[in-house]
C-alpha positions as CSV (number, residue, x, y, z in Angstrom):
1,M,13.2,-10.2,-24.2
2,I,11.3,-13.0,-22.4
3,E,7.9,-13.5,-23.9
4,E,4.9,-12.7,-21.6
5,Q,3.7,-16.4,-21.6
6,Y,6.9,-17.4,-19.8
7,I,7.1,-14.6,-17.2
8,D,5.3,-16.7,-14.5
9,L,7.6,-19.6,-15.1
10,V,10.8,-17.5,-14.9
11,T,9.4,-15.7,-11.8
12,A,8.8,-19.0,-10.1
13,Y,12.5,-19.9,-10.8
14,L,13.7,-16.5,-9.5
15,D,11.7,-16.7,-6.2
16,G,12.6,-20.3,-5.6
17,S,9.0,-21.6,-5.8
18,I,9.6,-23.5,-9.1
19,T,8.5,-27.2,-9.1
20,Q,10.4,-30.0,-10.6
21,E,8.0,-30.2,-13.5
22,Q,8.4,-26.5,-14.1
23,R,12.2,-26.8,-13.9
24,V,12.3,-29.5,-16.6
25,L,10.0,-27.3,-18.8
26,L,12.3,-24.2,-18.2
27,D,15.4,-26.2,-19.2
28,E,13.8,-27.4,-22.4
29,L,12.7,-23.8,-23.3
30,I,16.3,-22.7,-22.7
31,D,17.8,-25.6,-24.8
32,E,15.4,-24.9,-27.6
33,G,16.2,-21.2,-27.7
34,D,12.7,-20.1,-26.7
35,I,14.2,-18.4,-23.6
36,D,17.6,-16.8,-23.6
37,I,19.6,-17.4,-20.4
38,L,20.9,-13.8,-20.6
39,D,17.3,-12.5,-20.4
40,I,16.8,-14.6,-17.3
41,K,19.9,-13.0,-15.8
42,Q,18.6,-9.6,-16.6
43,M,15.2,-10.4,-15.0
44,E,17.1,-11.8,-11.9
45,K,18.8,-8.4,-11.6
46,L,15.4,-6.6,-11.9
47,Y,13.9,-9.0,-9.4
48,N,16.6,-8.3,-6.9
49,Q,16.1,-4.6,-7.3
50,L,12.3,-5.0,-6.8
51,G,13.0,-6.9,-3.6
52,Q,14.6,-3.7,-2.3
53,L,11.5,-1.5,-3.0
54,Q,11.1,-0.5,0.6
55,D,14.5,1.3,0.3
56,S,13.2,3.3,-2.6
57,Q,16.0,5.9,-2.8
58,P,17.9,5.5,-6.1
59,T,21.6,4.8,-6.0
60,N,24.0,7.6,-6.9
61,Q,25.0,5.7,-10.1
62,L,21.4,5.3,-11.1
63,R,20.7,9.0,-10.5
64,D,23.9,10.0,-12.4
65,N,23.0,7.9,-15.3
66,F,19.4,9.2,-15.4
67,Y,20.5,12.8,-15.4
68,A,23.2,12.2,-18.0
69,M,20.6,10.7,-20.3
70,L,18.4,13.8,-19.8
71,E,21.3,16.1,-20.5
72,N,22.3,14.3,-23.6
73,E,18.8,14.4,-25.0
74,R,18.5,18.1,-24.0
75,Q,21.7,19.0,-25.9
76,A,20.6,17.0,-28.9
77,S,17.3,18.8,-28.9
78,Q,18.9,22.2,-28.6
79,K,21.3,21.3,-31.4
80,A,18.4,20.4,-33.7
81,S,16.5,23.6,-32.6
82,K,19.6,25.8,-33.4
83,I,20.0,24.3,-36.9
84,I,16.3,24.8,-37.7
85,T,16.4,28.4,-36.4
86,R,19.5,29.3,-38.4
87,L,18.2,27.8,-41.6
88,T,14.9,29.4,-41.2
89,R,16.5,32.8,-40.7
90,F,18.7,32.3,-43.7
91,F,15.9,31.5,-46.1
92,T,13.7,34.3,-44.7
93,V,16.4,36.9,-45.3
94,R,17.2,35.7,-48.8
95,R,13.5,35.5,-49.6
96,I,13.9,32.6,-51.9
97,Q,11.1,31.4,-54.0
98,F,8.3,29.2,-52.6
99,W,9.5,25.9,-53.9
100,G,13.0,26.5,-52.8
101,A,11.7,27.2,-49.3
102,A,9.6,24.1,-49.3
103,A,12.6,22.0,-50.4
104,A,14.7,23.6,-47.6
105,I,12.0,22.8,-44.9
106,F,11.8,19.3,-46.2
107,L,15.6,18.9,-45.8
108,V,15.5,20.5,-42.3
109,G,12.7,18.1,-41.3
110,M,14.8,15.1,-42.5
111,L,17.8,16.4,-40.6
112,A,15.9,16.9,-37.4
113,G,14.3,13.5,-37.8
114,N,17.7,11.9,-38.1
115,L,19.0,13.6,-35.0
116,L,16.0,12.6,-32.9
117,T,15.6,9.0,-34.2
118,P,18.1,7.5,-31.7
119,F,16.2,9.0,-28.9
120,R,12.8,7.8,-30.2
121,N,14.3,4.3,-30.4
122,Y,15.6,4.7,-26.9
123,R,12.2,5.7,-25.7
124,H,10.7,2.7,-27.3
125,Q,13.1,0.4,-25.6
126,M,12.5,2.1,-22.3
127,N,8.8,1.7,-22.7
128,H,9.1,-1.9,-23.4
129,L,11.4,-2.5,-20.4
130,S,9.0,-0.5,-18.2
131,S,6.2,-2.8,-19.3
132,Q,8.1,-5.8,-18.3
133,V,9.1,-4.3,-14.9
134,S,5.4,-3.4,-14.4
135,K,4.5,-7.0,-15.1
136,M,7.1,-8.2,-12.6
137,R,5.8,-5.8,-10.0
138,E,2.3,-7.2,-10.5
139,V,3.5,-10.8,-10.2
140,M,5.5,-10.1,-7.0
141,M,2.6,-8.2,-5.5
142,L,0.1,-11.0,-6.1
143,N,2.5,-13.6,-4.6
144,L,3.3,-11.5,-1.5
145,L,-0.3,-10.9,-0.7
146,D,-0.6,-14.6,0.1
147,A,2.3,-14.4,2.5
148,S,1.7,-15.2,6.2
149,S,3.8,-12.2,7.3
150,P,1.9,-8.9,7.6
151,S,5.0,-7.0,6.7
152,D,5.2,-9.0,3.4
153,R,1.6,-8.2,2.7
154,L,2.1,-4.6,3.5
155,K,5.1,-4.6,1.1
156,A,2.8,-6.1,-1.6
157,V,0.2,-3.3,-1.2
158,N,3.0,-0.7,-1.4
159,I,4.3,-2.3,-4.6
160,S,0.8,-1.9,-6.1
161,T,1.1,1.9,-5.8
162,D,4.0,1.8,-8.2
163,I,1.9,0.1,-10.9
164,K,0.8,3.0,-13.1
165,S,-2.1,1.3,-14.8
166,A,-3.4,-1.4,-12.5
167,D,-5.5,-4.0,-14.2
168,D,-8.7,-5.6,-12.8
169,Q,-6.6,-8.5,-11.3
170,V,-4.6,-6.0,-9.2
171,I,-7.7,-4.1,-8.1
172,E,-9.5,-7.3,-7.1
173,A,-6.6,-8.4,-5.1
174,L,-6.5,-5.0,-3.2
175,L,-10.2,-5.1,-2.6
176,K,-9.9,-8.7,-1.2
177,T,-7.1,-7.5,1.1
178,L,-9.3,-4.6,2.3
179,N,-12.2,-6.8,3.1
180,N,-10.4,-9.8,4.5
181,D,-6.9,-9.2,5.7
182,P,-6.7,-9.6,9.5
183,N,-4.1,-6.8,9.9
184,V,-5.5,-3.3,10.2
185,N,-2.4,-1.7,9.0
186,V,-2.4,-3.8,5.8
187,R,-6.1,-2.9,5.2
188,L,-5.4,0.8,5.7
189,A,-2.6,0.6,3.2
190,S,-5.0,-1.1,0.7
191,I,-7.4,1.8,1.0
192,E,-4.6,4.3,0.1
193,A,-3.5,2.1,-2.8
194,L,-7.1,1.9,-4.1
195,V,-7.6,5.7,-3.9
196,R,-4.4,6.0,-6.0
197,H,-6.1,3.8,-8.6
198,A,-9.4,5.6,-8.4
199,N,-9.4,6.2,-12.1
200,N,-10.4,2.6,-12.4
201,P,-14.2,2.4,-11.9
202,K,-13.9,-1.0,-10.2
203,A,-11.6,0.5,-7.5
204,R,-14.1,3.3,-6.7
205,Q,-17.1,0.9,-6.7
206,G,-15.2,-1.6,-4.5
207,L,-14.4,1.1,-2.0
208,V,-18.1,2.1,-1.7
209,E,-19.1,-1.5,-1.3
210,A,-16.5,-2.1,1.4
211,I,-18.1,0.5,3.7
212,S,-20.9,-1.8,4.8
213,K,-18.4,-4.7,5.5
214,Q,-16.1,-2.9,8.0
215,T,-16.3,-3.1,11.8
216,S,-13.0,-1.5,12.6
217,P,-13.3,2.2,13.6
218,Q,-10.0,2.9,11.9
219,I,-11.1,1.4,8.6
220,Q,-14.5,3.1,8.8
221,V,-12.8,6.5,9.3
222,A,-10.3,5.9,6.5
223,L,-13.1,4.9,4.1
224,A,-15.0,8.1,5.0
225,D,-11.9,10.1,4.3
226,A,-11.4,8.3,1.0
227,M,-15.1,9.0,-0.1
228,E,-14.7,12.7,0.8
229,A,-11.4,13.0,-1.1
230,L,-12.8,11.3,-4.1
231,Q,-16.1,13.2,-3.8
232,E,-17.9,9.9,-4.3
233,K,-21.6,10.8,-3.9
234,K,-22.6,7.2,-4.5
235,S,-21.3,6.4,-1.1
236,I,-23.8,8.6,0.8
237,D,-26.4,5.8,1.2
238,D,-23.8,3.3,2.5
239,L,-22.4,5.9,4.9
240,E,-25.9,6.8,6.2
241,K,-26.6,3.1,6.8
242,L,-23.4,2.8,8.8
243,L,-24.3,6.0,10.7
244,H,-27.5,4.4,11.9
245,Q,-25.7,1.4,13.6
246,K,-26.3,1.5,17.3
247,Q,-22.9,0.2,18.4
248,L,-21.0,2.8,16.2
249,D,-18.0,4.5,17.8
250,S,-18.8,8.1,18.7
251,N,-15.7,9.4,16.8
252,V,-16.7,7.5,13.8
253,R,-20.2,8.8,14.0
254,D,-18.9,12.4,14.0
255,K,-16.7,11.7,11.0
256,L,-19.5,10.1,9.0
257,Q,-21.8,13.0,9.7
258,H,-19.1,15.4,8.5
259,T,-18.4,13.4,5.4
260,I,-22.1,13.0,4.4
261,A,-22.6,16.8,4.8
262,A,-19.6,17.5,2.7
263,L,-20.7,15.1,-0.1
264,K,-24.2,16.6,-0.1
265,S,-23.0,20.2,-0.3
């Protein structure tokens, strides 16, 4: 696996943004064995898959492999369960002495542990791979947010929703998009993404603070909806300040009044 400190370098190589100086460094790391060329090929495959995120339906082969893995694990678990059940019944019927039962339980535990060990190792490998994929999603998202094309920036925001535990860097990037992106659709998508990450206090606070910075009726309504969905009572003051603006759209005014009443109830 490629170490985290080299992820940005390899990502630059994959997306074609690598500089000559970075290319020299990458070649040196490969020659010295710090980076395995096979790992780069694996990341290139993942990178290409991430590039197709907008077509998020899994392939038939991927779906078949996934369900086959689940079926194998289910069968192994059932096998272990049957063994435990049979042994338990046997020892209960025979009413063996306490230490004999304790020894039997110990043996059964070892047997079940040996049966489940491959699956524990598999889960560990999958968790590690998932962590690397998540890191690549984050790098791709941050790069695409700087793109000139609104569709690329929208894709970046959508990628962020697939990051299970967004760190502060991702949240800050989404908040910057919400407050500064010139495209309304991209900003609307950033609100939805931030709501998905509302377990992060910085995301909730950023949504509240964004209320006073918005002039688009669509964004104002979307933020009001978000505050009501999150039951964020800290937003009441900002919503009321916005409500008192003289040039406020009448539809927005009605929405704000409804949201404020809902939050106060």
